[in-house]
VOBA-1610 file (N, C-alpha, C; in pm, whole numbers, padded with zeros to 5 digits, always signed):
BEGIN
Leu+06420+06352-16960Leu+06511+06396-17023Leu+06498+06479-17073Arg+06591+06645-17023Arg+06555+06799-17049Arg+06647+06862-17099His+06760+06823-17112His+06867+06900-17199His+06996+06760-17229Ala+07018+06758-17328Ala+07140+06718-17409Ala+07280+06681-17287Arg+07306+06725-17219Arg+07423+06670-17096Arg+07347+06577-16978Asp+07206+06600-16919Asp+07156+06476-16887Asp+07158+06334-16925Ile+07163+06379-17052Ile+07235+06189-17109Ile+07278+06134-17069Ala+07448+06183-17075Ala+07518+06096-17027Ala+07506+06003-16825Ser+07426+06103-16720Ser+07401+06031-16615Ser+07342+05942-16611Leu+07196+05888-16751Leu+07097+05793-16790Leu+07187+05761-16827Met+07264+05761-16946Met+07358+05651-16972Met+07450+05509-16852Gly+07498+05618-16830Gly+07543+05544-16658Gly+07443+05444-16596Arg+07349+05504-16546Arg+07261+05457-16528Arg+07203+05346-16573Leu+07164+05343-16690Leu+07112+05210-16741Leu+07177+05135-16775Asp+07318+05144-16779Asp+07366+05034-16819Asp+07442+04941-16709Arg+07367+05015-16638Arg+07444+05015-16419Arg+07355+04869-16450Ile+07214+04896-16475Ile+07121+04796-16445Ile+07096+04692-16574Gly+07148+04698-16646Gly+07169+04597-16811Gly+07025+04630-16877Ile+07067+04767-16924Ile+06974+04830-17026Ile+07051+04903-17131Ala+07020+04862-17263Ala+07182+04875-17342Ala+07153+05043-17379Ser+07232+05114-17376Ser+07256+05264-17440Ser+07396+05266-17541Pro+07360+05379-17605Pro+07569+05408-17688Pro+07607+05362-17605Leu+07615+05413-17442Leu+07819+05334-17409Leu+07770+05283-17328Ala+07846+05149-17369Ala+07853+05036-17228Ala+08063+05052-17177Gly+07958+04999-17002Gly+08103+05035-16922Gly+08102+04872-16808Tyr+08206+04830-16851Tyr+08299+04745-16781Tyr+08360+04704-16686Val+08390+04642-16618Val+08531+04625-16488Val+08626+04456-16582Arg+08725+04489-16639Arg+08773+04313-16674Arg+08889+04348-16595Pro+09037+04289-16647Pro+09158+04316-16582Pro+09227+04378-16710Asp+09327+04534-16674Asp+09376+04554-16764Asp+09451+04514-16826Ser+09399+04439-16961Ser+09529+04379-17084Ser+09653+04363-17088Lys+09686+04533-17065Lys+09855+04560-17051Lys+09862+04528-16934Arg+09896+04479-16859Arg+09860+04475-16658Arg+09734+04422-16561Ser+09752+04273-16585Ser+09685+04250-16619Ser+09711+04186-16454Ser+09745+04255-16384Ser+09722+04270-16212Ser+09659+04341-16142Gln+09640+04440-16216Gln+09536+04532-16223Gln+09380+04550-16309Tyr+09241+04597-16222Tyr+09125+04571-16351Tyr+09136+04713-16358Ala+09048+04762-16456Ala+09005+04902-16565Ala+08868+04845-16622Phe+08854+04970-16604Phe+08739+05036-16637Phe+08709+05018-16810Trp+08684+05014-16885Trp+08711+05018-17041Trp+08558+05066-17088Thr+08547+05163-17159Thr+08431+05257-17228Thr+08431+05146-17358Thr+08248+05070-17453Thr+08295+05070-17601Thr+08173+05046-17636Gln+08146+05073-17733Gln+07952+05098-17842Gln+07930+04999-17830Ser+07779+05073-17833Ser+07685+05009-17828Ser+07536+05059-17848Gly+07425+05027-17783Gly+07289+05066-17829Gly+07222+05065-17947Leu+07253+04959-17983Leu+07172+04934-18147Leu+07125+04810-18094Gly+06961+04823-18173Gly+06836+04768-18138Gly+06837+04543-18245Leu+06920+04564-18336Leu+06949+04414-18387Leu+07102+04437-18354Pro+07134+04386-18439Pro+07248+04259-18359Pro+07440+04349-18364Asp+07380+04422-18529Asp+07519+04460-18510Asp+07471+04560-18630Arg+07579+04683-18611Arg+07628+04732-18733Arg+07554+04729-18882Asp+07612+04603-18966Asp+07584+04585-19053Asp+07442+04540-19081Tyr+07374+04569-18964Tyr+07210+04556-18993Tyr+07158+04657-19090Tyr+07196+04733-19029Tyr+07173+04946-19043Tyr+07207+04976-19172Leu+07330+04895-19215Leu+07397+04957-19394Leu+07423+04897-19477Ser+07428+04767-19488Ser+07429+04678-19552Ser+07354+04682-19645Asp+07395+04645-19817Asp+07339+04678-19882Asp+07235+04506-19903Asp+07316+04439-19874Asp+07240+04320-19866Asp+07071+04302-19764Ala+07046+04132-19928Ala+06889+04228-19922Ala+06855+04181-19774Arg+06916+04015-19752Arg+06883+04001-19588Arg+06917+04051-19513Leu+07003+04179-19483Leu+07033+04232-19368Leu+06887+04341-19387Ala+06864+04362-19516Ala+06754+04513-19558Ala+06687+04417-19466Gly+06616+04341-19503Gly+06479+04266-19463Gly+06481+04279-19335Phe+06574+04215-19264Phe+06607+04274-19105Phe+06587+04412-19048Arg+06588+04470-19100Arg+06665+04591-19085Arg+06434+04682-19118Ala+06387+04587-19275Ala+06308+04708-19254Ala+06199+04613-19138Lys+06193+04486-19100Lys+06118+04434-19050Lys+06161+04474-18914Tyr+06254+04456-18866Tyr+06270+04534-18701Tyr+06202+04797-18725Arg+06189+04801-18745Arg+06099+04901-18830Arg+05911+04846-18753Glu+05932+04770-18830Glu+05771+04668-18827Glu+05793+04674-18606His+05925+04581-18637His+05883+04618-18470His+05890+04680-18364Val+05960+04741-18393Val+05956+04984-18285Val+05806+04979-18304Glu+05771+05050-18449Glu+05598+05018-18412Glu+05490+05015-18395Lys+05509+04890-18343Lys+05404+04742-18325Lys+05446+04767-18186Met+05581+04792-18104Met+05580+04783-17937Met+05487+04935-17916Leu+05535+04998-17980Leu+05490+05135-17968Leu+05334+05192-17986His+05241+05114-18041His+05146+05055-18038His+05091+04984-17931Leu+05127+04949-17827Leu+05105+04876-17780Leu+05149+04970-17630Leu+05187+05087-17683Leu+05206+05120-17550Leu+05134+05278-17564Glu+05025+05191-17685Glu+04914+05338-17679Glu+04969+05513-17743Asp+05079+05478-17867Asp+05136+05597-17896Asp+05087+05659-17956Ala+05068+05776-17949Ala+04964+05882-18082Ala+05030+05822-18255Ala+05100+05853-18214Ala+05205+05863-18342Ala+05399+05824-18334Ala+05283+05631-18335Ala+05387+05487-18358Ala+05529+05553-18423Gly+05461+05573-18550Gly+05505+05554-18693Gly+05634+05618-18695Lys+05595+05754-18684Lys+05683+05874-18619Lys+05778+05869-18555Glu+05742+05827-18453Glu+05829+05802-18347Glu+05956+05670-18327Ala+05935+05596-18443Ala+05991+05465-18545Ala+06047+05515-18585Asp+06037+05594-18698Asp+06159+05602-18726Asp+06174+05729-18671Ala+06189+05782-18579Ala+06293+05868-18600Ala+06404+05793-18520Ile+06363+05671-18436Ile+06464+05581-18367Ile+06545+05518-18440Val+06464+05413-18518Val+06567+05366-18612Val+06651+05438-18700Ala+06656+05609-18672Ala+06760+05752-18813Ala+06842+05738-18662Leu+06772+05707-18605Leu+06916+05713-18469Leu+07032+05668-18429Glu+06912+05532-18428Glu+06987+05406-18402Glu+07072+05376-18508Thr+07069+05412-18645Thr+07115+05437-18746Thr+07265+05520-18758Ala+07240+05623-18751Ala+07371+05687-18734Ala+07441+05673-18615Leu+07396+05633-18522Leu+07534+05520-18402Leu+07562+05411-18521Ala+07458+05373-18551Ala+07549+05229-18625Ala+07693+05273-18745Lys+07668+05444-18820Lys+07772+05482-18868Lys+07845+05530-18806Leu+07856+05510-18645Leu+07958+05540-18568Leu+08069+05456-18569Gln+08027+05363-18553Gln+08024+05206-18467Gln+08192+05185-18554Trp+08218+05021-18517Trp+08330+04987-18611Trp+08324+04850-18639Thr+08363+04760-18718Thr+08337+04685-18746Thr+08394+04500-18679Arg+08296+04467-18671Arg+08329+04359-18570Arg+08561+04318-18608Val+08567+04348-18690Val+08663+04320-18730Val+08794+04450-18666Ala+08802+04477-18659Ala+08845+04677-18586Ala+08869+04646-18445Asn+08746+04582-18383Asn+08724+04567-18270Asn+08790+04411-18242Arg+08824+04368-18318Arg+08946+04271-18227Arg+09134+04308-18240Asp+09137+04353-18312Asp+09197+04472-18318Asp+09256+04472-18203Ala+09363+04384-18041Ala+09361+04456-17913Ala+09460+04591-17897Gln+09527+04585-18037Gln+09598+04762-18014Gln+09563+04879-18027Lys+09470+04889-18126Lys+09357+04960-18172Lys+09235+04993-18047Thr+09234+04869-17916Thr+09105+04929-17866Thr+09186+04890-17746Tyr+09314+04965-17681Tyr+09359+04978-17566Tyr+09436+05175-17631Asn+09323+05217-17522Asn+09307+05328-17500Asn+09293+05429-17380Pro+09430+05423-17285Pro+09394+05466-17140Pro+09383+05615-17197Arg+09229+05668-17093Arg+09209+05782-17070Arg+09221+05842-16953Thr+09257+05971-16933Thr+09207+06048-16808Thr+09082+06126-16825Leu+09012+06150-16696Leu+08882+06222-16704Leu+08908+06373-16803Ala+09031+06441-16759Ala+09026+06549-16882Ala+09044+06466-16979Gln+09105+06409-17116Gln+09148+06336-17173Gln+08956+06306-17208Leu+08904+06264-17155Leu+08800+06223-17214Leu+08676+06323-17230Ala+08712+06410-17115Ala+08587+06553-17170Ala+08656+06650-17262Leu+08816+06611-17365Leu+08879+06682-17458Leu+08748+06611-17560Asp+08738+06464-17531Asp+08773+06374-17704Asp+08549+06394-17715Ala+08529+06403-17593Ala+08420+06378-17615Ala+08323+06546-17453Pro+08341+06674-17597Pro+08282+06738-17439Pro+08187+06717-17380Ser+08058+06681-17516Ser+07899+06679-17524Ser+07865+06565-17401Ile+07961+06494-17331Ile+07954+06359-17235Ile+07971+06446-17113Asp+07899+06481-17011Asp+07911+06495-16893Asp+08013+06351-16775Trp+08135+06382-16783Trp+08161+06251-16723Trp+08150+06209-16630Ser+08228+06297-16511Ser+08154+06304-16372Ser+07981+06221-16331Ala+07929+06327-16439Ala+07783+06257-16380Ala+07772+06071-16451Tyr+07837+06024-16563Tyr+07838+05931-16576Tyr+07909+05833-16503Phe+08029+05854-16492Phe+08090+05775-16413Phe+08036+05754-16289Ser+07948+05802-16155Ser+07853+05830-16048Ser+07753+05764-16070Ala+07677+05797-16222Ala+07568+05777-16189Ala+07644+05527-16286Ala+07722+05520-16257Ala+07749+05407-16327Ala+07833+05306-16201Gly+07868+05396-16103Gly+07877+05347-15976Gly+07968+05344-15944Leu+08106+05430-15996Leu+08272+05431-15971Leu+08239+05615-15897Met+08249+05551-15736Met+08251+05683-15661Met+08399+05717-15569Gly+08446+05812-15561Gly+08564+05821-15541Gly+08674+05818-15667Gly+08806+05761-15666Gly+08850+05775-15702Gly+08860+05674-15860Leu+08877+05751-15941Leu+08831+05660-16065Leu+09016+05536-16071Pro+08943+05448-16170Pro+09067+05342-16130Pro+09067+05387-16310Thr+09179+05303-16367Thr+09212+05296-16473Thr+09098+05256-16616Leu+09124+05388-16739Leu+08975+05423-16787Leu+09040+05372-16923Leu+08997+05270-16986Leu+09030+05264-17085Leu+08863+05253-17180Val+08958+05316-17338Val+08866+05323-17406Val+08881+05259-17596Arg+08773+05167-17611Arg+08827+05059-17652Arg+08788+05187-17824Gln+08695+05223-17853Gln+08669+05316-18005Gln+08640+05497-17953Pro+08774+05561-17985Pro+08797+05693-17931Pro+08756+05747-18014Asp+08673+05755-18168Asp+08624+05812-18278Asp+08494+05783-18263Tyr+08504+05634-18216Tyr+08313+05638-18137Tyr+08300+05739-18062Leu+08363+05782-17938Leu+08355+05903-17859Leu+08321+06035-17959Gln+08380+06078-17989Gln+08405+06216-18007Gln+08240+06196-18151Gly+08229+06088-18238Gly+08127+06092-18332Gly+07943+06112-18210Leu+07996+06042-18108Leu+07866+06068-18018Leu+07882+06110-17940Ser+07955+06176-17971Ser+07937+06361-17857Ser+07876+06516-17950Ala+07944+06435-18051Ala+07901+06524-18177Ala+07668+06547-18193Leu+07679+06356-18226Leu+07557+06313-18187Leu+07487+06403-18126Ile+07507+06364-17961Ile+07405+06446-17911Ile+07355+06551-17868Thr+07426+06649-17934Thr+07405+06776-17917Thr+07358+06798-18071Ser+07375+06732-18220Ser+07277+06762-18304Ser+07182+06672-18333Thr+07073+06585-18211Thr+06983+06575-18183Thr+06908+06620-18162Pro+06768+06590-18158Pro+06663+06700-18118Pro+06674+06580-17992Ile+06603+06626-17822Ile+06639+06610-17675Ile+06481+06504-17726Gly+06326+06513-17793Gly+06246+06483-17792Gly+06287+06337-17833Thr+06412+06276-17946Thr+06390+06167-17986Thr+06524+06153-17940Trp+06645+06126-17813Trp+06626+06067-17777Trp+06591+06055-17646Asn+06460+06128-17594Asn+06329+06068-17511Asn+06307+05980-17608Ser+06241+05917-17679Ser+06193+05831-17748Ser+06275+05726-17722Tyr+06420+05762-17799Tyr+06511+05604-17841Tyr+06540+05529-17662Phe+06580+05584-17644Phe+06620+05606-17489Phe+06473+05493-17356Arg+06339+05589-17430Arg+06189+05523-17333Arg+06192+05367-17460Phe+06228+05378-17548Phe+06242+05264-17644Phe+06354+05119-17599Arg+06424+05156-17566Arg+06499+05071-17502Arg+06484+05029-17378Ile+06424+05121-17276Ile+06356+05095-17206Ile+06263+04915-17233Leu+06205+04967-17329Leu+06051+04874-17313Leu+06082+04755-17371Ser+06200+04773-17493Ser+06294+04648-17553Ser+06329+04554-17419Ser+06440+04594-17331Ser+06472+04544-17243Ser+06427+04502-17089Arg+06269+04536-17086Arg+06228+04452-17013Arg+06051+04400-17083Ala+06114+04427-17195Ala+05885+04308-17264Ala+05884+04169-17230Pro+05971+04106-17187Pro+05945+03993-17123Pro+05878+03979-16993Tyr+05897+04090-16935Tyr+05842+04123-16840Tyr+05701+04182-16784Leu+05637+04248-16947Leu+05572+04330-16929Leu+05397+04111-16995Pro+05288+04300-17015Pro+05212+04156-17011Pro+05182+04075-17141Arg+05138+03975-17178Arg+05151+03898-17306Arg+05135+03993-17393Ala+05086+04028-17439Ala+05075+04149-17580Ala+05230+04178-17664Phe+05339+04178-17509Phe+05493+04277-17574Phe+05576+04154-17563Val+05570+04064-17427Val+05578+03963-17463Val+05543+03874-17573Glu+05506+03879-17642Glu+05438+03779-17800Glu+05529+03887-17921Glu+05510+03955-17889Glu+05567+04083-17985Glu+05697+04090-17944Asp+05796+04077-17895Asp+05891+04083-17871Asp+06031+03966-17892Phe+05886+03833-17833Phe+05959+03725-17930Phe+05924+03682-18063Ala+05879+03784-18108Ala+05840+03776-18293Ala+05967+03834-18288Phe+06001+03950-18268Phe+06065+03982-18387Phe+06229+03928-18383Asn+06289+03917-18188Asn+06354+03888-18173Asn+06454+03686-18211Gln+06318+03649-18099Gln+06333+03508-18201Gln+06256+03502-18267Gly+06170+03521-18297Gly+06174+03428-18404Gly+06217+03494-18566Val+06195+03632-18603Val+06266+03734-18669Val+06397+03680-18730Leu+06486+03714-18631Leu+06610+03745-18538Leu+06656+03607-18554Gln+06613+03469-18443Gln+06681+03399-18493Gln+06623+03252-18543Gly+06452+03218-18556Gly+06438+03108-18673Gly+06344+03089-18553Thr+06325+03087-18436Thr+06275+03042-18282Thr+06113+03034-18347Gln+06059+02927-18383Gln+05962+02929-18358Gln+05817+02944-18282Gln+05858+02879-18144Gln+05733+02928-18025Gln+05775+02952-17916Thr+05732+03061-17829Thr+05744+03119-17720Thr+05678+03014-17624Pro+05835+02957-17557Pro+05870+02937-17469Pro+05746+02868-17370Asp+05659+02749-17284Asp+05575+02767-17180Asp+05643+02860-17065Arg+05494+02941-16999Arg+05515+03014-16951Arg+05594+03022-16811Trp+05574+02887-16752Trp+05631+02816-16684Trp+05758+02819-16647Lys+05824+02791-16812Lys+05966+02787-16810Lys+06005+02887-16874Arg+05947+02973-16878Arg+06031+03121-16836Arg+06017+03130-16724Gly+05924+03142-16667Gly+05932+03185-16526Gly+06024+03158-16393Thr+06087+02958-16450Thr+06147+02886-16344Thr+06302+02993-16422Arg+06320+03022-16553Arg+06387+03039-16604Arg+06477+03171-16586
//
């Protein structure tokens, strides 16, 4: 990334290949017109399971938060980054800023509040820092757009502001780590083991990495 305007197309491209970024899109039926499909956009892009892991004062969640920060630094050390600790701080701080913008699980279950039709022009007004044409093109929506539905409108507004207020270097570090984290199970052994130790061991309590042949078959 060289400029903030480049972020939109990168989010669309990453989402299309299954790598989490701050904005996720998917196709499913329009919940108020079930005979038609729509393209839905929703909040995403956190390395921890939920916004509460970043924001809660609960001691258990705070513990996960501290271990996640250590995990990010360890992964960056494996890439031989010279300033892995400083970079990890910046990544976790950006994810925390995203978490503050995101809706709670309870709010996300409200079918009325999460149904917000938008035109391309309306999206441009809601979130002017996001190049929506570039996002949809990278996401694979070429030509005429389908019905566009936004689940969390104020999240888009907050994300737009965050894009411009965050240094582009921090965004580069964040997206680089998101790609690394997504593909870690397919990298050399040290990456596989660190990824498993946190995402399966710390978060889920799984004690042992499955045999290599089992992972390969799966």
